[in-house]
C-alpha positions in Angstrom: 2.2 2.8 -25.2 2.8 -1.0 -24.5 5.5 -2.1 -21.7 6.4 -5.2 -20.8 6.5 -4.7 -17.2 3.1 -5.6 -15.2 0.4 -3.1 -15.8 -1.3 -2.3 -12.5 -4.5 -0.3 -14.7 -5.2 -3.6 -16.9 -5.1 -5.8 -13.8 -7.1 -3.8 -11.8 -9.8 -2.7 -14.1 -10.0 -6.7 -15.5 -10.4 -7.8 -11.7 -13.0 -4.8 -11.6 -14.7 -5.9 -14.8 -15.0 -9.7 -13.1 -16.5 -8.5 -9.7 -18.8 -6.1 -11.8 -19.7 -9.1 -13.7 -20.5 -11.1 -10.4 -22.6 -8.1 -9.3 -24.5 -7.9 -12.4 -25.8 -11.8 -12.6 -26.8 -10.7 -8.4 -29.2 -7.7 -9.9 -30.7 -10.1 -12.6 -31.1 -12.6 -9.9 -33.3 -10.1 -8.1 -34.9 -9.1 -11.2 -33.2 -5.5 -11.3 -32.6 -5.7 -15.0 -32.2 -2.3 -16.1 -30.0 -1.1 -13.4 -28.0 -4.6 -14.1 -27.9 -3.6 -17.5 -26.8 -0.3 -17.3 -23.8 -1.1 -15.0 -22.7 -4.2 -16.9 -22.1 -1.4 -20.0 -20.3 1.2 -18.1 -18.3 -1.1 -15.2 -16.6 -3.4 -18.0 -16.1 -0.4 -20.5 -13.3 0.5 -18.3 -11.5 -1.6 -18.2 -11.8 -2.4 -22.1 -10.5 1.1 -23.1 -8.3 0.7 -21.0 -6.9 -2.2 -22.5 -7.7 -0.7 -26.0 -5.5 2.0 -24.8 -2.4 -0.7 -24.4 -2.2 -0.1 -28.5 -3.3 3.4 -29.0 -2.2 4.9 -32.3 -0.6 8.2 -30.4 0.0 10.1 -27.1 -3.4 11.4 -27.9 -5.1 8.3 -28.6 -3.9 6.9 -25.6 -5.1 10.2 -24.0 -8.5 10.3 -25.5 -8.5 6.5 -24.1 -8.2 6.7 -20.8 -10.4 10.0 -20.4 -13.5 7.6 -21.7 -12.2 5.2 -19.0 -12.4 7.7 -17.0 -16.1 9.0 -17.8 -17.3 5.3 -17.7 -16.0 4.9 -13.9 -17.8 8.0 -13.2 -21.0 6.4 -15.1 -20.1 3.2 -13.0 -19.8 5.1 -9.9 -23.4 7.1 -10.4 -25.0 3.7 -10.9 -23.3 2.0 -7.8 -24.4 4.7 -5.7 -27.6 4.4 -7.0 -27.8 0.6 -5.8 -26.6 2.1 -2.3 -29.5 4.6 -2.2 -32.2 2.1 -2.8 -32.9 -0.5 -0.5 -34.1 -3.2 -2.4 -30.8 -3.5 -4.6 -27.4 -4.9 -3.1 -24.5 -3.4 -2.3 -20.6 -4.0 -1.8 -18.6 -1.9 -0.8 -15.7 -3.8 -2.0 -16.7 -2.7 -5.2 -17.0 0.7 -4.7 -13.4 0.7 -2.9 -12.0 -0.9 -6.1 -13.4 1.7 -8.7 -12.3 4.7 -6.2 -8.8 3.3 -6.9 -9.5 2.9 -10.6 -10.6 6.3 -10.6 -7.5 7.8 -9.2 -5.3 5.5 -10.8 -6.5 7.0 -14.4 -6.7 10.2 -13.0 -3.0 10.3 -12.5 -2.1 8.0 -15.8 -4.5 11.2 -17.5 -2.1 13.8 -15.5 0.7 12.4 -16.3 0.4 12.2 -19.9 -0.5 15.4 -20.1 2.4 16.9 -18.5 4.5 14.5 -20.7 2.8 15.0 -24.3 
């Protein structure tokens, strides 16, 4: 499933992981350890699964890994929404915008891959 072309979803999820690490460091500075830990795990897992999918053993394996990425993205969205609702937590709209774009791309990749399976 690898391509020599620039891989947009790999790059976007890597950029997002970098942003999440920085955001979680801010959460840690504010002693919001539980949310930081949860957000760091699911937020970086999106890109890790996308990256792993690039060497999938089959089309079905590729779709499965992309679905896991989509599920991790949904969980990440939950934790970011919680940060937004809690007044004592930081929140960055740009991170949510990045995530929403990633979710749209993942949905498209999954749908296209299923249609071409």
